[in-house]
C-alpha positions, 0 to 999 in steps of 0.5 A, a space after each residue: 952106318 951103325 947103331 947101338 940098340 938095347 933089347 933084352 937087357 943087352 946092347 948090340 951094335 947093328 948095321 943094315 943087313 946084320 943078322 943077330 940073335 936077341 933074347 926072345 921077343 914075345 909076339 914078334 912076327 914079321 917086322 919089329 922096331 927097336 926104339 931104344 937106341 943108345 948111339 948112332 954113327 954116320 959114314 964120316 965116323 962121328 958118333 952121336 950119343 942119345 940121338 933125338 929121333 932114331 929107330 931101327 927096323 928089323 924083320 924076324 927070321 925065326 924064334 927058336 931055342 939054343 943048344 942045351 947047356 948042361 950044368 953039373 954040380 959035384 961035391 967030392 967025398 959028400 956023395 952029392 951030384 946034381 945034373 941040370 940042363 938049360 935051353 935059352 929061347 931066342 929070336 933071330 932078326 935081320 936089320 933092314 934099315 936105320 932111320 935117323 932124323 928123317 934119313 933112312 940107311 938100308 943094306 946094299 943090295 947083293 
């Protein structure tokens, strides 16, 4: 069972038990629900586009910033150099369950 969700302007294919990094979610602590679900798939492999009532429940593991990326601009023979750094904020979440039309799919206990 998996679902395709949209958050932070990106799309993610998630299944119960997955851990993923999404764009920073403001005020996210404890548990969070993703209701913008684009598609789902059952065990049989049938894909349902734009399902009727689906939500993905996840727990927030941490909010942090990624490693620094250096952006360096250089124009030769013009004595132009510019160095700039960037750290992207993210929220790390674990997908706990997917609710599809009253049925709940959770991760297998290990």
